[in-house]
C-alpha positions as CSV (number, residue, x, y, z in Angstrom):
1,M,-10.1,2.9,-17.9
2,I,-11.6,4.9,-15.2
3,K,-15.3,2.3,-16.0
4,Q,-12.8,0.0,-15.2
5,I,-10.8,1.4,-12.7
6,M,-14.1,2.9,-10.7
7,P,-15.5,0.0,-10.0
8,L,-12.4,-1.7,-8.2
9,S,-11.1,1.5,-6.7
10,L,-14.0,1.4,-4.2
11,I,-14.0,-2.0,-3.0
12,V,-10.3,-0.8,-2.2
13,A,-11.6,2.1,-0.4
14,L,-13.7,0.5,1.2
15,R,-11.7,-1.8,3.0
16,F,-8.6,0.5,3.6
17,F,-11.8,2.7,4.8
18,G,-12.2,-0.2,7.1
19,L,-8.4,-0.4,8.7
20,F,-7.1,3.1,8.9
21,I,-10.5,3.9,10.4
22,V,-9.2,2.2,14.0
23,L,-5.9,3.7,13.3
24,P,-6.4,7.4,14.1
25,V,-7.6,6.3,17.6
26,L,-6.9,2.5,18.3
27,S,-3.4,2.5,21.0
28,I,-5.3,4.7,23.4
29,Y,-8.7,2.6,23.1
30,A,-5.8,-0.9,23.4
31,L,-4.2,0.8,25.6
32,D,-7.4,1.1,28.2
33,M,-8.3,-2.9,27.8
34,E,-7.6,-6.2,30.5
35,G,-4.2,-7.0,29.9
36,A,-3.2,-4.2,28.7
37,T,0.2,-3.0,27.8
38,P,2.2,-0.2,25.6
39,F,4.1,-3.2,24.0
40,L,0.7,-5.5,24.0
41,A,-0.6,-2.1,22.6
42,G,1.8,-1.5,19.3
43,V,1.1,-5.1,18.8
44,V,-2.7,-4.2,17.9
45,V,-2.0,-1.5,15.6
46,G,0.8,-2.9,13.5
47,G,-0.6,-7.1,14.4
48,Y,-3.3,-7.4,10.9
49,A,0.0,-7.1,9.3
50,L,1.6,-9.9,10.2
51,T,-1.2,-12.1,8.9
52,Q,-1.6,-9.9,5.8
53,A,2.5,-10.5,5.0
54,L,2.1,-14.2,5.7
55,F,-1.3,-14.6,3.7
56,Q,0.0,-11.4,0.7
57,V,2.0,-14.4,-2.1
58,P,-0.4,-17.2,-1.0
59,F,-3.4,-14.3,-2.1
60,G,-1.4,-13.7,-4.9
61,L,-0.2,-16.7,-6.5
62,L,-3.8,-18.1,-6.1
63,S,-5.7,-15.1,-8.2
64,D,-3.2,-16.4,-11.1
65,K,-4.2,-20.0,-10.7
66,I,-8.4,-19.4,-9.6
67,G,-8.6,-16.1,-10.7
68,R,-8.9,-12.8,-9.2
69,K,-12.2,-12.1,-8.3
70,K,-12.4,-15.2,-6.0
71,A,-9.4,-14.4,-4.3
72,I,-11.0,-10.9,-3.4
73,L,-14.4,-12.7,-2.3
74,I,-12.5,-15.0,-0.1
75,G,-10.1,-12.3,1.2
76,L,-13.3,-10.0,2.4
77,L,-15.2,-12.7,3.8
78,I,-12.1,-13.0,5.8
79,F,-11.6,-9.7,6.7
80,I,-15.6,-9.3,8.0
81,A,-15.0,-12.6,10.3
82,G,-11.8,-10.8,11.9
83,S,-14.2,-7.1,12.3
84,V,-16.7,-9.0,13.7
85,I,-14.4,-10.5,16.2
86,S,-12.4,-6.9,17.1
87,A,-16.4,-5.3,18.2
88,L,-17.1,-8.1,20.4
89,S,-13.7,-7.7,22.2
90,D,-13.4,-7.2,26.0
91,N,-9.9,-7.9,26.3
92,I,-6.5,-7.5,24.7
93,Y,-5.8,-10.7,23.9
94,M,-9.0,-11.7,21.9
95,L,-8.5,-8.4,20.0
96,L,-5.4,-9.1,19.2
97,L,-7.2,-12.3,17.5
98,G,-9.9,-9.8,15.6
99,R,-7.0,-8.0,14.5
100,F,-4.8,-10.8,12.9
101,L,-7.5,-12.4,11.5
102,Q,-8.4,-9.3,9.5
103,G,-4.6,-8.6,7.9
104,A,-5.7,-12.4,7.3
105,G,-7.5,-11.3,4.2
106,A,-4.9,-10.7,2.4
107,I,-6.1,-9.1,-1.3
108,G,-4.3,-5.8,-1.8
109,S,-2.0,-7.3,-4.1
110,V,-5.1,-9.2,-5.7
111,V,-6.2,-5.5,-6.7
112,S,-2.9,-4.3,-7.7
113,A,-2.8,-7.5,-10.0
114,M,-6.0,-6.8,-11.0
115,V,-5.2,-3.4,-12.8
116,A,-2.5,-4.3,-13.6
117,D,-4.5,-6.9,-15.6
118,L,-6.6,-4.1,-16.9
119,V,-4.8,-1.5,-17.7
120,K,-1.9,-0.8,-20.4
121,E,1.9,0.0,-18.7
122,E,1.3,3.8,-19.8
123,E,-2.0,4.4,-17.9
124,R,-0.7,2.4,-15.3
125,A,0.4,5.5,-13.2
126,H,-2.8,7.4,-13.6
127,A,-5.1,3.9,-12.8
128,M,-2.9,3.9,-9.7
129,A,-3.0,7.3,-9.0
130,I,-6.6,6.8,-9.3
131,L,-6.6,4.5,-6.9
132,G,-4.2,6.1,-4.5
133,G,-6.7,8.6,-4.5
134,T,-9.8,6.5,-4.2
135,I,-7.6,5.1,-0.3
136,A,-6.6,8.1,0.4
137,L,-10.5,10.2,0.1
138,S,-11.1,7.3,2.0
139,F,-7.9,8.1,4.4
140,A,-8.6,11.4,5.1
141,A,-12.9,10.8,5.8
142,A,-11.5,7.5,8.0
143,M,-9.1,10.5,10.3
144,I,-12.2,12.4,10.2
145,I,-14.7,10.2,11.6
146,A,-12.6,8.3,13.4
147,P,-12.0,10.5,16.4
148,I,-15.6,11.7,16.3
149,V,-17.7,8.4,16.5
150,G,-14.9,6.4,18.5
151,G,-15.2,9.5,21.0
152,H,-18.8,9.6,21.6
153,W,-20.0,6.5,21.1
154,G,-17.4,3.9,21.9
155,I,-14.7,2.6,19.1
156,D,-16.1,-1.2,18.8
157,K,-18.9,0.9,16.6
158,L,-16.1,1.6,14.1
159,F,-15.4,-2.3,13.6
160,W,-19.4,-3.4,13.3
161,L,-19.4,-0.4,10.4
162,T,-16.2,-2.1,9.4
163,A,-17.8,-5.3,8.5
164,I,-21.0,-4.1,6.7
165,L,-18.8,-1.6,4.4
166,S,-17.1,-4.8,3.7
167,V,-20.0,-6.6,2.6
168,A,-20.9,-3.4,0.5
169,A,-17.9,-4.7,-1.2
170,I,-18.8,-7.7,-2.2
171,F,-22.0,-7.0,-4.0
172,I,-19.4,-4.1,-5.7
173,L,-17.4,-6.9,-6.7
174,F,-19.6,-9.2,-8.7
175,T,-22.4,-6.1,-10.0
176,A,-20.0,-3.4,-11.5
177,V,-16.0,-4.6,-11.7
178,P,-15.4,-7.1,-15.3
179,Q,-13.8,-9.4,-16.4
180,P,-9.7,-9.1,-16.3
181,P,-8.3,-10.5,-20.2
182,K,-7.6,-13.8,-21.0
183,I,-3.4,-13.1,-21.8
184,V,-1.0,-16.0,-23.1
185,H,2.3,-16.6,-22.3
186,S,5.1,-19.1,-23.3
187,Y,6.6,-19.5,-19.8
188,A,7.2,-22.5,-18.8
189,E,5.5,-23.5,-15.2
190,E,8.5,-24.0,-13.1
191,E,9.7,-20.5,-14.4
192,A,6.2,-18.7,-12.3
193,K,7.0,-19.8,-9.0
194,V,7.9,-17.1,-6.1
195,A,11.4,-17.6,-5.6
196,D,11.7,-15.6,-9.6
197,V,10.7,-12.9,-9.1
198,F,13.7,-12.2,-6.6
199,K,15.5,-12.8,-9.8
200,D,15.3,-8.6,-10.5
201,K,17.7,-6.3,-8.6
202,A,14.5,-3.0,-9.0
203,L,12.3,-5.5,-7.7
204,V,14.2,-5.9,-4.8
205,R,14.8,-2.4,-4.5
206,M,10.9,-1.5,-4.9
207,Y,10.9,-4.1,-1.7
208,I,13.0,-3.0,0.5
209,T,11.2,0.4,0.0
210,F,8.1,-1.1,0.9
211,L,9.3,-2.7,4.1
212,F,10.5,1.2,5.2
213,H,7.2,3.0,4.1
214,S,5.2,1.4,5.5
215,S,7.1,0.6,9.2
216,I,8.0,4.1,9.5
217,M,4.0,5.1,8.8
218,T,3.1,2.4,11.2
219,M,5.2,4.4,13.9
220,A,3.5,7.4,13.0
221,F,0.0,6.2,13.5
222,Y,1.1,4.9,17.4
223,I,2.6,8.3,18.6
224,I,0.3,10.4,17.1
225,P,-2.6,9.6,18.9
226,V,-1.0,9.2,22.3
227,V,1.2,11.8,21.9
228,M,-1.8,14.3,21.4
229,T,-4.0,12.4,24.2
230,Q,-2.1,12.2,26.9
231,P,-1.5,14.6,30.0
232,E,0.6,17.3,29.8
233,A,2.2,15.4,32.6
234,A,2.9,12.8,30.7
235,G,4.5,14.6,28.3
236,G,1.6,14.3,25.6
237,F,-0.7,17.9,25.0
238,G,-4.3,17.2,27.2
239,W,-6.3,16.9,23.6
240,S,-9.5,14.4,23.9
241,K,-9.4,11.3,21.4
242,A,-12.8,13.5,19.7
243,E,-10.5,16.8,19.1
244,L,-7.7,14.6,17.3
245,W,-9.9,15.2,13.6
246,K,-8.2,18.6,13.9
247,V,-4.5,16.5,13.4
248,Y,-5.4,14.2,10.7
249,F,-7.5,16.6,8.6
250,P,-4.8,19.7,7.8
251,A,-3.0,16.5,7.3
252,M,-4.7,14.6,5.1
253,I,-5.0,17.9,2.7
254,F,-1.7,18.3,2.3
255,G,-1.2,14.7,1.7
256,F,-4.2,14.7,-0.9
257,L,-2.6,17.4,-2.8
258,A,0.8,15.8,-2.5
259,M,-0.1,13.2,-5.1
260,A,-1.4,14.5,-7.7
261,P,2.6,15.9,-8.6
262,A,4.2,13.5,-7.0
263,A,2.5,10.9,-9.6
264,I,2.9,13.7,-13.0
265,F,7.1,13.7,-12.2
266,G,7.2,10.7,-11.3
267,E,6.3,8.7,-14.4
268,K,5.4,11.8,-16.8
269,Y,8.6,13.3,-16.8
270,N,10.6,10.1,-15.6
271,K,11.5,11.1,-12.6
272,G,10.6,9.1,-9.6
273,K,14.0,8.1,-8.0
274,E,13.6,12.1,-7.1
275,V,10.3,12.4,-6.0
276,F,10.9,9.1,-3.1
277,M,14.0,10.8,-1.6
278,I,12.3,14.0,-1.0
279,S,9.3,12.5,0.5
280,V,12.4,10.6,2.9
281,V,13.9,13.9,3.4
282,T,10.1,15.6,4.0
283,I,9.1,12.0,6.9
284,L,12.4,12.5,8.9
285,L,11.2,16.8,9.1
286,G,8.3,15.8,9.9
287,F,9.4,13.1,13.1
288,L,12.0,15.4,13.6
289,A,8.6,18.1,14.3
290,M,6.8,15.3,15.8
291,G,9.9,13.5,18.3
292,F,10.7,17.4,20.3
293,A,8.0,19.3,19.7
294,T,7.1,21.8,23.4
295,T,3.6,22.9,21.5
296,P,1.2,21.5,19.9
297,W,1.1,23.0,16.4
298,V,4.3,21.9,16.6
299,F,3.7,18.9,16.2
300,I,1.0,18.8,13.4
301,L,3.3,20.9,11.7
302,G,5.0,17.6,11.6
303,V,2.3,15.3,11.4
304,V,1.6,17.5,8.2
305,L,5.3,17.0,6.9
306,F,5.0,13.2,7.3
307,F,2.0,12.9,5.4
308,I,3.0,14.7,2.3
309,G,5.5,12.7,2.3
310,F,3.9,9.6,2.8
311,N,1.7,9.6,0.3
312,M,4.0,11.0,-2.6
313,F,5.1,7.0,-2.5
314,E,1.2,6.7,-3.0
315,P,0.9,6.2,-7.0
316,L,4.2,5.1,-7.8
317,L,4.8,2.2,-5.7
318,Q,2.1,-0.2,-6.8
319,S,2.5,1.2,-10.5
320,F,6.6,0.4,-10.0
321,V,6.3,-3.1,-9.1
322,A,3.8,-4.2,-11.4
323,K,5.8,-2.2,-14.2
324,F,8.4,-4.4,-13.5
325,A,7.5,-7.6,-13.0
326,K,6.7,-9.7,-15.9
327,V,3.4,-10.7,-17.2
328,H,2.7,-13.8,-14.9
329,Q,4.4,-13.0,-11.7
330,K,2.5,-9.7,-11.1
331,G,0.5,-11.2,-8.8
332,A,3.0,-13.0,-7.0
333,A,5.0,-9.8,-7.4
334,L,2.5,-7.6,-5.6
335,G,2.5,-10.4,-3.4
336,V,6.0,-9.8,-2.3
337,A,6.4,-6.2,-2.4
338,N,2.9,-6.2,-0.2
339,T,4.6,-8.6,1.9
340,F,7.2,-6.7,3.1
341,A,5.5,-3.5,3.4
342,Y,3.5,-5.5,6.2
343,T,5.8,-7.0,7.9
344,G,7.4,-3.8,7.5
345,I,3.9,-2.1,9.8
346,F,4.2,-5.2,12.4
347,F,7.0,-4.6,12.8
348,G,6.8,-0.9,13.0
349,G,4.2,-1.5,15.9
350,L,5.7,-3.8,17.7
351,L,9.7,-1.2,17.5
352,A,6.9,1.6,18.2
353,G,5.0,-0.4,21.7
354,W,8.8,-1.1,22.9
355,V,10.5,2.5,22.9
356,M,7.0,3.8,23.7
357,Q,7.2,1.6,27.6
358,H,11.0,1.9,27.6
359,Y,12.5,5.6,26.7
360,G,9.9,7.8,25.3
361,R,9.2,10.1,21.4
362,E,11.8,11.8,21.5
363,T,13.8,7.9,20.8
364,L,11.3,7.4,18.4
365,A,11.7,9.8,16.2
366,L,15.6,9.2,16.5
367,I,15.5,5.9,14.9
368,V,12.8,7.2,12.4
369,M,15.7,10.1,11.7
370,G,18.1,7.6,11.3
371,L,16.1,4.9,9.7
372,S,15.2,7.9,6.5
373,V,19.1,8.6,6.2
374,L,19.3,4.5,5.5
375,W,15.9,4.9,3.3
376,F,17.2,8.2,1.1
377,I,20.4,6.2,0.8
378,W,18.9,3.2,-0.5
379,V,16.5,4.7,-3.1
380,A,19.3,7.4,-4.2
381,T,21.7,4.3,-5.6
382,M,18.6,2.5,-7.1
383,P,17.5,2.4,-10.8
384,N,15.5,4.6,-13.0
385,P,12.0,2.8,-12.3
386,N,11.1,4.1,-15.4
387,N,13.5,2.0,-18.1
388,R,10.8,0.0,-20.2
389,G,8.7,-0.2,-22.1
390,N,5.8,-1.5,-24.4
391,V,5.0,-1.6,-28.0
392,Y,1.3,-2.7,-28.6
393,L,0.7,-4.7,-31.9
394,P,-2.3,-6.0,-33.6
395,L,-2.3,-9.6,-34.0
396,D,-4.1,-8.6,-37.7
397,I,-1.8,-5.9,-39.1
398,F,1.4,-8.4,-36.7
399,D,2.5,-12.3,-37.2
400,R,1.7,-14.1,-33.2
401,E,4.8,-16.5,-34.7
402,K,7.5,-13.2,-35.1
403,V,6.4,-11.8,-32.0
404,M,7.2,-14.7,-30.3
405,G,9.6,-15.8,-31.8
406,L,11.3,-11.7,-31.7
407,N,15.2,-12.7,-30.2
408,H,16.9,-9.6,-28.2
409,D,19.0,-8.5,-25.2
410,A,17.0,-5.1,-24.7
411,I,13.9,-7.4,-24.9
412,V,12.2,-8.1,-21.5
413,E,9.3,-10.7,-22.2
414,K,6.5,-10.6,-24.8
415,Y,2.6,-12.2,-24.8
416,V,-0.2,-12.4,-25.9
417,N,-3.6,-10.0,-24.4
418,E,-6.2,-12.7,-26.2
419,T,-9.4,-10.5,-25.5
420,E,-8.2,-7.9,-27.3
421,N,-6.6,-9.3,-29.8
422,I,-3.0,-7.7,-29.2
423,A,0.6,-8.9,-28.8
424,V,2.9,-7.2,-25.8
425,V,6.4,-6.5,-26.5
426,K,8.7,-5.8,-23.5
427,Y,11.8,-3.5,-24.1
428,D,14.3,-1.7,-22.6
429,K,13.9,1.7,-23.7
430,D,18.2,2.4,-23.3
431,K,18.9,-0.5,-25.5
432,I,16.8,-0.5,-28.9
433,D,12.9,1.7,-29.0
434,E,9.8,1.2,-30.3
435,D,10.8,1.4,-34.0
436,E,13.6,-1.0,-34.2
437,I,11.0,-3.6,-32.9
438,R,8.2,-3.0,-35.5
439,G,11.1,-2.9,-38.0
440,M,12.3,-7.1,-36.3
441,L,9.0,-8.0,-37.4
442,S,8.6,-6.2,-41.4
């Protein structure tokens, strides 16, 4: 599994590093540009997410039709173009154009679907944890490098670095990423419509969780650099841009350490809902500290709490969506989930910019705390994400026609992995077990 996942993880890490590396300093950089306002700076921070939201589902569907690799290539080329425009920007509107174009290369759902293709469902949490771990490492590196490079050489250099790393990702894609297996299923073309991924209530629960998660993340990334670098007379703490790594470094260390326990309890011990609830409470406490801190150290404590809560979601979100989605819907379902995520990022940036322009960080913190209460109720009432299992049936032992003809209300779906010559039956653990399914075929 490691050999299959690591090249994809590296591609994702390089791309996310390119996105992350501007986040710690982007709001203060945008505020200094010609034509900038706090609101437009918020649009710059979350603007790429609008086009990400618009193109996640088309890219997911495209990957289901033309193949994952080709869709990833198209997305990376668009992302490179947006990075170059952003690097050359000399006013807020050109920067907005570059950010929107960066977002149009929406390959997040495609990569997640490819991981789901390559890895058995029981190993998927581990695979997603590896994926999330590499993203977290790129995140940590970006948090440290961005303030130093941006503070000393200019933020345009960060966009150029992003473009170069995306070229490297294309090279890895075609030299190290394996081809996904050929899957055969019995679904008709009309059953593969985007509307069908909204029929599963558990999937819809996950989509809204993505929305909460990403919108609150953007609000955090808006206020952290602004509050830390604003003069004390304006309600900030007067730190320089180059010192911001001291804020992000401890937050990323603790956030990264929180991921493994979250993955273990969420998957191995079937406590995904409980992990989500703890994460939401931790995020709420983080914003309480960030919103009302009177010293930089209390504010940094809030940042640490936020990152712990935020990162605890990372190894579980994509895995649970892929688990709930049927085999022919993975690209579309992950596309919808990422659409909700990027919609949250966009509107989170807009809301943060508007509130900071008209009110202040205390009001923004209160808004986030209110959203967190709603979010907590939402996840507390969701079904257990771990109530579905898979049985793998070698076709040199089991009859293909019998497997595909199985009919039971506890069987969610069945399909054939032609590459590995196995049939896969997904079932509801609360209604039937693996031995009963095997018994039906004997």
